[in-house]
Every structure is written in C-alpha cells, then in structure tokens.
ZAMARGU-4260 file (C-alpha; in steps of 0.2 Angstrom, whole numbers, plus 5000, padded with zeros to 4 digits):
<rodrens>
0) 4862/4925/4708 | 4864/4944/4708 | 4850/4946/4721 | 4858/4933/4732 | 4875/4941/4730
5) 4868/4957/4737 | 4860/4949/4751 | 4877/4940/4756 | 4885/4957/4755 | 4872/4966/4765
10) 4878/4961/4782 | 4896/4963/4779 | 4893/4981/4772 | 4881/4985/4787 | 4894/4980/4799
15) 4907/4990/4791 | 4896/5005/4791 | 4892/5002/4809 | 4910/5003/4814 | 4912/5019/4804
20) 4897/5028/4811 | 4901/5023/4828 | 4919/5029/4826 | 4919/5040/4842 | 4916/5025/4852
25) 4924/5011/4841 | 4940/5019/4836 | 4948/5021/4853 | 4943/5003/4857 | 4951/4997/4841
30) 4967/5007/4845 | 4967/4999/4862 | 4965/4982/4855 | 4980/4986/4843 | 4991/4993/4857
35) 4988/4978/4870 | 4991/4966/4855 | 5007/4975/4851 | 5013/4975/4869 | 5009/4956/4871
40) 5019/4951/4856 | 5034/4962/4861 | 5034/4954/4878 | 5032/4937/4870 | 5045/4940/4857
45) 5058/4945/4871 | 5053/4930/4882 | 5056/4917/4869 | 5072/4925/4862 | 5086/4913/4860
50) 5098/4926/4863 | 5094/4926/4881 | 5103/4910/4883 | 5120/4918/4880 | 5118/4930/4894
55) 5124/4926/4912 | 5108/4928/4922 | 5097/4927/4906 | 5086/4912/4912 | 5081/4924/4927
60) 5077/4938/4914 | 5067/4925/4905 | 5057/4921/4920 | 5053/4939/4923 | 5048/4942/4905
65) 5036/4927/4905 | 5029/4933/4922 | 5026/4950/4913 | 5018/4941/4898 | 5006/4932/4910
70) 5002/4949/4919 | 4999/4958/4903 | 4988/4944/4896 | 4977/4944/4911 | 4975/4963/4912
75) 4973/4964/4893 | 4958/4952/4895 | 4950/4962/4909 | 4954/4979/4900 | 4946/4973/4883
80) 4931/4966/4892 | 4928/4982/4902 | 4931/4993/4887 | 4919/4983/4876 | 4905/4985/4889
85) 4905/5004/4887 | 4905/5001/4868 | 4890/4989/4869 | 4880/4998/4881 | 4881/5014/4870
90) 4875/5004/4855 | 4860/4995/4863 | 4848/5009/4857 | 4855/5006/4839 | 4851/4987/4841
95) 4834/4991/4848 | 4830/5001/4832 | 4836/4987/4821 | 4823/4976/4831 | 4809/4988/4829
100) 4812/4990/4810 | 4810/4971/4809 | 4827/4964/4811 | 4827/4948/4822 | 4840/4945/4835
105) 4848/4932/4825 | 4851/4945/4812 | 4858/4957/4825 | 4869/4943/4831 | 4875/4940/4813
110) 4880/4958/4812 | 4889/4957/4829 | 4898/4941/4823 | 4904/4950/4807 | 4910/4965/4817
115) 4919/4954/4829 | 4928/4945/4814 | 4933/4961/4807 | 4939/4968/4824 | 4949/4952/4827
120) 4957/4950/4811 | 4961/4969/4808 | 4968/4972/4826 | 4978/4956/4826 | 4986/4960/4810
125) 4990/4978/4814 | 4994/4974/4832 | 5007/4960/4827 | 5014/4971/4813 | 5016/4986/4825
130) 5024/4974/4838 | 5036/4967/4825 | 5041/4985/4821 | 5043/4991/4838 | 5051/4975/4845
135) 5068/4979/4839 | 5067/4996/4848 | 5062/4987/4864 | 5075/4974/4862 | 5088/4989/4861
140) 5080/4997/4877 | 5080/4980/4886 | 5098/4977/4881 | 5103/4994/4888 | 5093/4992/4904
145) 5102/4975/4908 | 5119/4983/4902 | 5122/4969/4890 | 5132/4976/4875 | 5133/4961/4864
150) 5119/4960/4851 | 5105/4948/4854 | 5098/4941/4838 | 5083/4950/4831 | 5070/4941/4822
155) 5052/4938/4820 | 5046/4926/4833 | 5034/4913/4826 | 5031/4907/4843 | 5026/4925/4849
160) 5014/4927/4834 | 5006/4910/4837 | 5004/4914/4856 | 4997/4931/4853 | 4984/4926/4840
165) 4979/4912/4851 | 4977/4922/4867 | 4968/4937/4858 | 4957/4926/4848 | 4951/4918/4864
170) 4948/4935/4872 | 4938/4942/4856 | 4928/4926/4856 | 4924/4927/4874 | 4919/4945/4871
175) 4908/4940/4857 | 4899/4927/4867 | 4896/4939/4881 | 4888/4952/4869 | 4877/4939/4860
180) 4871/4933/4877 | 4867/4950/4883 | 4857/4955/4867 | 4848/4938/4867 | 4842/4941/4885
185) 4837/4959/4882 | 4820/4965/4878 | 4817/4978/4864 | 4812/4991/4877 | 4827/4988/4887
190) 4838/4990/4871 | 4830/5006/4867 | 4833/5013/4884 | 4850/5006/4883 | 4862/5018/4892
195) 4848/5027/4901 | 4845/5013/4914 | 4849/5017/4932 | 4843/5035/4933 | 4834/5033/4951
200) 4842/5042/4965 | 4852/5029/4975 | 4849/5027/4993 | 4863/5030/5006 | 4870/5013/5010
205) 4877/5015/5027 | 4882/4997/5030 | 4892/4997/5014 | 4900/5014/5019 | 4905/5007/5036
210) 4911/4991/5029 | 4922/5001/5016 | 4930/5012/5030 | 4933/4997/5041 | 4942/4987/5026
215) 4953/5002/5022 | 4958/5005/5040 | 4962/4986/5041 | 4972/4987/5025 | 4982/5003/5031
220) 4985/4995/5048 | 4993/4979/5041 | 5003/4990/5029 | 5009/5003/5043 | 5012/4991/5057
225) 5023/4979/5046 | 5041/4979/5054 | 5050/4966/5043 | 5052/4961/5025 | 5046/4944/5029
230) 5031/4950/5037 | 5028/4963/5023 | 5028/4949/5010 | 5016/4939/5020 | 5004/4953/5023
235) 5006/4962/5006 | 4992/4954/4996 | 4980/4953/5010 | 4982/4971/5014 | 4980/4975/4994
240) 4964/4965/4994 | 4957/4975/5009 | 4961/4991/5001 | 4954/4987/4984 | 4937/4981/4991
245) 4937/4995/5003 | 4940/5008/4990 | 4925/5002/4979 | 4914/5002/4995 | 4919/5019/4999
250) 4917/5026/4982 | 4900/5017/4980 | 4892/5021/4997 | 4903/5035/5004 | 4902/5046/4988
255) 4883/5045/4988 | 4882/5050/5007 | 4895/5065/5004 | 4884/5071/4988 | 4868/5070/4999
260) 4876/5080/5013 | 4881/5093/5000 | 4863/5093/4993 | 4856/5096/5010 | 4868/5111/5013
265) 4857/5124/5005 | 4870/5138/5004 | 4881/5126/4994 | 4868/5117/4984 | 4858/5131/4978
270) 4871/5139/4967 | 4870/5136/4948 | 4887/5127/4946 | 4885/5117/4962 | 4867/5113/4959
275) 4869/5106/4941 | 4885/5096/4946 | 4878/5088/4962 | 4861/5084/4955 | 4868/5077/4940
280) 4881/5066/4948 | 4869/5060/4963 | 4857/5051/4951 | 4871/5041/4942 | 4883/5039/4957
285) 4883/5020/4958 | 4888/5018/4940 | 4900/5033/4942 | 4908/5027/4958 | 4913/5010/4950
290) 4922/5019/4937 | 4931/5031/4949 | 4936/5017/4960 | 4943/5008/4945 | 4952/5024/4940
295) 4959/5025/4958 | 4965/5007/4959 | 4973/5008/4942 | 4982/5024/4947 | 4988/5016/4963
300) 4995/5002/4953 | 5004/5014/4941 | 5012/5023/4955 | 5017/5008/4965 | 5024/4998/4950
305) 5034/5012/4942 | 5041/5020/4958 | 5047/5003/4965 | 5055/4996/4949 | 5063/5013/4946
310) 5069/5014/4964 | 5077/4997/4963 | 5085/5001/4946 | 5093/5017/4951 | 5098/5010/4968
315) 5108/4995/4961 | 5124/5002/4968 | 5117/5004/4985 | 5109/4987/4984 | 5126/4979/4979
320) 5135/4989/4993 | 5123/4981/5006 | 5122/4964/4999 | 5141/4962/4995 | 5150/4975/5007
325) 5167/4969/5000 | 5174/4965/4983 | 5177/4947/4987 | 5170/4937/5002 | 5176/4919/5005
330) 5168/4908/5018 | 5177/4892/5023 | 5165/4881/5033 | 5169/4868/5048 | 5157/4856/5053
335) 5154/4846/5069 | 5168/4833/5066 | 5182/4846/5062 | 5178/4859/5076 | 5182/4846/5089
340) 5200/4846/5083 | 5206/4864/5087 | 5224/4862/5082 | 5220/4855/5065 | 5207/4868/5062
345) 5219/4883/5066 | 5232/4874/5054 | 5219/4873/5041 | 5214/4892/5043 | 5232/4897/5040
350) 5235/4886/5025 | 5219/4892/5018 | 5224/4910/5021 | 5241/4908/5013 | 5233/4900/4998
355) 5221/4914/4995 | 5234/4928/4998 | 5247/4919/4986 | 5233/4917/4972 | 5229/4936/4974
360) 5247/4941/4973 | 5250/4932/4957 | 5236/4943/4949 | 5246/4958/4952 | 5232/4968/4959
365) 5233/4979/4974 | 5224/4974/4990 | 5216/4989/4998 | 5210/4980/5014 | 5211/4962/5020
370) 5201/4954/5035 | 5201/4937/5041 | 5191/4930/5056 | 5183/4915/5063 | 5163/4917/5066
375) 5150/4906/5073 | 5132/4910/5068 | 5119/4905/5081 | 5100/4906/5078 | 5089/4906/5093
380) 5072/4910/5100 | 5069/4920/5115 | 5058/4914/5129 | 5057/4918/5148 | 5073/4927/5148
385) 5083/4914/5138 | 5088/4911/5121 | 5085/4893/5115 | 5094/4886/5100 | 5086/4882/5083
390) 5093/4874/5067 | 5092/4888/5055 | 5078/4901/5054 | 5061/4901/5062 | 5049/4916/5061
395) 5052/4934/5062 | 5055/4932/5080 | 5071/4923/5077 | 5087/4930/5084 | 5103/4928/5075
400) 5119/4930/5084 | 5136/4932/5074 | 5150/4927/5087 | 5168/4932/5085 | 5183/4932/5096
405) 5190/4947/5105 | 5207/4945/5095 | 5198/4944/5078 | 5187/4960/5083 | 5204/4969/5086
410) 5210/4964/5069 | 5195/4970/5061 | 5192/4986/5070 | 5209/4990/5078 | 5200/4991/5095
415) 5207/4980/5109 | 5195/4973/5121 | 5199/4963/5137 | 5185/4950/5142 | 5182/4935/5153
420) 5174/4919/5149 | 5157/4925/5154 | 5158/4943/5147 | 5154/4949/5129 | 5154/4966/5119
425) 5138/4967/5110 | 5131/4976/5094 | 5113/4974/5091 | 5103/4980/5076 | 5088/4983/5086
430) 5096/4986/5103 | 5086/4973/5112 | 5099/4962/5120 | 5099/4964/5139 | 5114/4967/5150
435) 5113/4949/5156 | 5107/4935/5145 | 5108/4916/5143 | 5111/4906/5127 | 5109/4887/5129
440) 5119/4883/5144 | 5130/4899/5144 | 5126/4915/5153 | 5135/4931/5149 | 5136/4949/5155
445) 5137/4964/5143 | 5154/4973/5147 | 5152/4985/5133 | 5140/4990/5119 | 5147/4993/5101
450) 5139/5008/5093 | 5141/5004/5075 | 5147/4988/5066 | 5146/4984/5047 | 5136/4968/5047
455) 5129/4961/5031 | 5110/4962/5031 | 5110/4972/5047 | 5093/4979/5042 | 5085/4962/5048
460) 5076/4962/5066 | 5085/4953/5080 | 5102/4953/5072 | 5117/4954/5084 | 5136/4953/5085
465) 5144/4945/5100 | 5162/4948/5104 | 5168/4934/5116 | 5184/4931/5125 | 5193/4919/5112
470) 5191/4906/5099 | 5189/4893/5113 | 5173/4901/5120 | 5166/4902/5102 | 5169/4884/5099
475) 5161/4879/5115 | 5145/4889/5110 | 5144/4880/5094 | 5147/4863/5103 | 5133/4867/5115
480) 5122/4871/5101 | 5126/4855/5093 | 5123/4845/5109 | 5106/4853/5112 | 5100/4850/5094
485) 5107/4833/5094 | 5119/4836/5080 | 5132/4823/5076 | 5144/4820/5061 | 5130/4813/5051
490) 5118/4827/5053 | 5129/4842/5055 | 5121/4850/5039 | 5106/4854/5050 | 5114/4868/5059
495) 5125/4883/5053 | 5144/4879/5054 | 5159/4888/5061 | 5166/4899/5047 | 5183/4906/5043
500) 5179/4922/5034 | 5190/4932/5022 | 5185/4949/5016 | 5195/4958/5003 | 5194/4975/4994
505) 5205/4980/4980 | 5211/4996/4971 | 5207/4989/4954 | 5193/4988/4940 | 5178/4977/4940
510) 5186/4967/4926 | 5202/4964/4935 | 5193/4959/4951 | 5182/4947/4942 | 5198/4939/4934
515) 5206/4938/4951 | 5190/4930/4958 | 5190/4917/4945 | 5208/4912/4949 | 5203/4910/4968
520) 5189/4898/4963 | 5201/4888/4953 | 5214/4887/4967 | 5200/4882/4979 | 5194/4868/4967
525) 5210/4860/4966 | 5212/4859/4985 | 5194/4853/4988 | 5189/4865/5001 | 5172/4867/5007
530) 5170/4886/5003 | 5157/4898/4998 | 5162/4914/4988 | 5154/4930/4983 | 5161/4944/4972
535) 5153/4961/4970 | 5160/4964/4952 | 5155/4947/4946 | 5137/4948/4954 | 5134/4966/4947
540) 5130/4960/4929 | 5116/4948/4936 | 5109/4962/4947 | 5107/4973/4932 | 5099/4959/4922
545) 5087/4956/4936 | 5082/4974/4941 | 5084/4980/4923 | 5071/4966/4918 | 5060/4971/4933
550) 5061/4990/4927 | 5056/4985/4909 | 5041/4975/4915 | 5037/4989/4927 | 5037/5002/4914
555) 5027/4990/4902 | 5013/4988/4916 | 5013/5005/4920 | 5010/5011/4902 | 4996/4997/4901
560) 4987/5002/4917 | 4989/5020/4912 | 4981/5016/4895 | 4967/5008/4904 | 4964/5022/4915
565) 4964/5035/4900 | 4952/5024/4891 | 4940/5022/4905 | 4940/5041/4908 | 4937/5044/4889
570) 4923/5032/4888 | 4915/5038/4905 | 4916/5057/4899 | 4908/5053/4882 | 4894/5042/4890
575) 4890/5055/4903 | 4891/5069/4890 | 4877/5061/4879 | 4868/5057/4895 | 4869/5075/4901
580) 4866/5083/4884 | 4847/5084/4886 | 4848/5089/4904 | 4858/5104/4899 | 4848/5108/4884
585) 4834/5110/4896 | 4843/5121/4908 | 4848/5132/4894 | 4830/5134/4888 | 4825/5139/4906
590) 4838/5153/4907 | 4855/5145/4909 | 4868/5155/4899 | 4882/5147/4889 | 4896/5153/4902
595) 4886/5145/4916 | 4884/5129/4906 | 4903/5129/4904 | 4907/5132/4922 | 4895/5119/4928
600) 4904/5107/4917 | 4920/5112/4923 | 4915/5110/4941 | 4907/5092/4938 | 4922/5086/4928
605) 4934/5093/4942 | 4925/5084/4955 | 4925/5068/4945 | 4944/5069/4941 | 4951/5074/4957
610) 4945/5061/4969 | 4953/5046/4961 | 4971/5053/4960 | 4970/5061/4978 | 4964/5044/4985
615) 4977/5035/4975 | 4991/5046/4982 | 4984/5042/5000 | 4985/5023/4996 | 5003/5025/4991
620) 5007/5034/5006 | 4998/5021/5017 | 5007/5007/5008 | 5025/5016/5009 | 5031/5007/5025
625) 5026/4990/5019 | 5034/4993/5001 | 5050/5000/5009 | 5052/4984/5019 | 5049/4973/5005
630) 5063/4983/4996 | 5074/4981/5010 | 5073/4962/5007 | 5080/4966/4990 | 5094/4976/4998
635) 5088/4993/4995 | 5090/5003/5011 | 5090/5020/5003 | 5074/5028/5009 | 5077/5045/5002
640) 5079/5037/4984 | 5062/5028/4986 | 5054/5044/4992 | 5062/5054/4978 | 5056/5041/4965
645) 5039/5040/4972 | 5036/5059/4972 | 5044/5060/4954 | 5032/5046/4949 | 5017/5055/4957
650) 5022/5071/4949 | 5023/5064/4931 | 5007/5054/4933 | 4998/5070/4939 | 5004/5080/4924
655) 4998/5066/4912 | 4982/5065/4922 | 4980/5084/4920 | 4982/5082/4901 | 4969/5068/4900
660) 4957/5079/4910 | 4959/5093/4898 | 4956/5083/4883 | 4941/5073/4890 | 4933/5089/4898
665) 4934/5096/4880 | 4925/5081/4872 | 4912/5081/4886 | 4909/5100/4884 | 4908/5098/4865
670) 4895/5084/4867 | 4884/5094/4879 | 4885/5110/4869 | 4880/5101/4853 | 4896/5105/4844
675) 4899/5087/4839
</rodrens>
C-alpha cells in the first residue's frame, strides 16, 4: 500500500517540480492566464450587472460590454495558445530526455495532463478572486466614465464566474489536446532537437515579398481614397485584412531580402557588431519575422483602439454640438394629403408654434434664440445633368437637398433675398451644384451662393441647401417628387415629408432644459401631433454612457493587446537568448571581448525592436483618413483632437515599448553572458 501511494504521488510531484524548475518560462504564462481570466470575469460581471437596468441607456452599455466580453474571450483564446506554444517548444528537449530515460509517451502525457489540471485550477481560482477584488474598482471607473452618480449594486456575479470557468476550462482543454497531439506525433530525436529546428538559411521568396507589397499598397489605397463615412465602414475590414496579410508577408519575405542585402554589403557586414547581429538573425528570420509581424499588428491595434476611443470620449461636447446644434429641435411632419391644403397647413403651423411657445413660457426659462421654418428634404441621384428623385437614401452618390423659402431664410439669417420661381440661392457642402440644374420637372438657375450655413450633418457628401422663392414653390417640388415616385396618401411614408421645424436655444442649465423638454413632450402628446423631438441636454447622458462604455472597452482591449505584445517579446528574447548562447560562447572563445558581445546584443535587439513599432506607426498614419471618416459618422469632426489623441497614444506606447525593450534586452544579455 505504501509503495502504491508513492507511485500515485510520483507524477503529481514531478509535475509540480517541472513547473518550479521551468519558472522562467512557466511563471509569465501563469501570470498571463490569471490576468486574462481576471479581465474576462470583470467584463462579465459588468455585462450582467442588474444595476444597468436603472440607467437610461443602460441597455446600450450592456451590448457594448457583452461585445467586449466576446472580443476579450476570442483574443484570450488566441493569446494563451500562442503563449503556450513558446512554453511547449522550450520544454520539448526535457520531454525527449524523459523518453530516453525510459518514460513512455503515455507517461509524459500523464505529466502534461496533471500540469494542465494544476494550471487550470490554480489560475482560475487566483484569476477569479483577483477579478472579484478589482471588479469594484472597475465598477467605480466605469460609473465615472459614463457619469452615472448613483451607486450600482456591487455583488459577486455567479453568472460571471460560471461563464469564466466554462470559457477558460475549454481553452485549457484545447491547449492540452494540442500539446498531447504534438508530443504523440514527435519522434525522440525531434523532441531532443526541440527549439533548434529551423536553423537553415532561408531563401529569398521574391513572390511573397512582391505579394506582400501589393497587399499593403491595396490596403493603404482603400484607406487613403475613402471619401465618406459609409464608404469607410464598407472598406474598413477589407483594408485591415489586406494590411494584416501584407504585413506578415513583408516581414517574412522582405526582412530576409533586406538582411541578405546587408550581408552582401561587405563594408557593413564585416564589422563585429553587424556581423553577429545579421548572421544571427538571418538563419532564424522566418520564425523571427512571424513574431515581429504579430508584435506589429498588435501594436497597431493598441494605437488604433485607444486613440479612437479616447478621441470619441474627450470630444463628446463637439459631437453633441454637431449632432444636436440646438438645445431643443422640434420637427412636425406633413404628409401627402396634408400638403395639398395650404391654408390648413399654415394654420396648423401657427397653432403648433403657439403651443410650443406657451409651454416654454410656463417653465420660466429664458429663450436665447428661436427659429421656425418650413423645410422639404429631397433625395436624388445625379445622371446626365439632371437630379432624379429617390424615396430616401440610396448610395454614397445620393444627393440630399434641404429646401426652404426665401422668407424663412430671412427669418433665420436676417438676410433678405429676392427670387423668381426659377431662381435659387445655394449652399453646398461639397460645392458641386452647377449654375443651372434640374430636379424632376423643375429647372433652376443659381442666383447666388451661400458661403456658410449651419446644417446638421453637413460633413456628408452631396449635402445642399436650396432657398426658393416661397412656400408655394417648396410645396410644388414636394408634390412633383410624390408624382414622380407614385406617392399617394396610402404610401406617403415612403418619402420624406415636408417638415415645420422649430429650433430653440436657452440661457439655462441642462436640468432646466430637460424639464422644459419633458413639458413640451407632454403638451404635444395631448394634442396628438405627428412630431419628432431632440434635446441636447437629454441626450448628453446617453452619449456619455455610449462613449464612456466604448472608452472602457477600448482601454481594456488596449491593455490586453499590450500584454500580449509584452509576453511575445519576453518569450522571444528568452528563446533567442538560449539559442544564441552557444554561438556567443564560441565567438568569445575565438577572441570576441565582453564589451563587443554586449554591443552586438544591443545592435541585434534594437534591430528586432524598432521595426514593429515603426511599421505600426506607418499603419496608423495610412489608416488615419479612413478612421477619421468613421469618426465623422459618429459626429466627431474635430480633426486636431483626433491627431492629438493619436500622437499622445503613440508617445505613451513608445515609452512603454522602450521600457519593455530595456527589461527584455537585460534578460537576453544575462542568458547569453551566462549570468542566469
């Protein structure tokens, strides 16, 4: 019995001893597991927190958090498998020795299973406990970001724990299965050679290099020729795919070509530092290039995600200004049957205006500016010198005309204009409307052009303001549109209506404006008006919830991507340190001094480290226009803010990257110089 007990304890003890002896490789992996588990639990806890139900806009925040949970889960899976591959490769020699000493592969598999059990249970317990400890802090930070002062209930999320355990148990199971398959398929000699595979000098793959350059050019072209938000959204993922694949091809094939060019340059190559750096890298560049490309892509992700979410959050006031240019906007619509009766329509406008002004007066707040006007919105496509009506929006080539009368234009701007029935004043966001043009059956001459006019969403392409003679011309254009599109009373919802717009600004606090807005809503509900409303003060909370949630997820993902980058770099330097150790020992034996070894290491590490961050910065610069257009669709027009946030993010990332360089180069140097 005693002997049996010892046998039972042998493999568990050996598994623990293996983890301890391989601490330099295992501990960073375990820390990574704990970190990702804690992050996943925290985002799960926030996603399923019932306190979100009491927040206006809480459902949108919940959707954002669940999206973040999915993204973190996917990248945790990729991250841990990638990290484990470094760990397993380094330990192949150890397993090979076990095999030579008489241990069968099933026994090695048993050790790996026990190690996996230790890892799974240990990291899940520590990770979830860490997540629970820090979830209160994260809840406070999220509440601060979304500007929600009331306390959301803090508790331990059973749902979050169960989901976290299920997701990471599955990940660790997949990792174990992959490791067992790899060991089962490996021969003893392959296990013993382990990390030394792949030392043959790679050939220059010209076709892959050319393909990589072509893909990068296509990706940059798609990004830099984007002219609208809609186009940017359509092209974004295609451009990203081209850039990612192109980056890997360039690093794999292009780097080898560059190193061989350096090798052929006798003046550069035959110097001690350059010789050791280039000769060392060229033999393992295929493996090196994949790691460098991964670092580059992850660095790009960090820069893009953090800079855009920070820009959106800081620019909330600008975004509110462009989306809601007035404190309160009221939009009363008139459909086909109502437009035919002009007198009733005018009377209805006057009654509606009086209702709104009386309601505002009762609140006692001071009106800073009041504007009321009639507007007809026309959407059309341009073909053969003529604008042809369409129902709503078509493609990026759709033109949108906002038609108002000369009298309303004068009330809005104070500028009086005299027009005939076939004359218009024009403001065009893209300045493309010609001096003479036709819309449907009506031809117009441009009598004057308006230099500037505050139009909502005037960042859109093909957005125009037309000032016509009077309300009669405006109505005739609307009826002409209805006739061309076959609109009747029954299907009048298929086209944009004529709207009676009221835009009001106040000298009052957001709280008082929101209260006034609520009273206006109540008054219109009682009279059963067909009205659309918007209020900047009322919407501001939802904006902060939306963009605060996006910033929170952006920072979370940025930290995750940065952690992946750091771990890849760490493992890469340790792996290469052990691979280079023998080579540098030989170089020192044949006369290379200690200082020359140190300089050579510094040269090699700098070459490895600088390339990914430089290329990542170029990627961000290439994507700038496309990202700017996407941000415009979210009402962020402040280009200087986005530039400052992007440069700031790059600056902070470079500092962190430099610190990682200093730490990993020291580890690499200590290994090569036999200090560890």
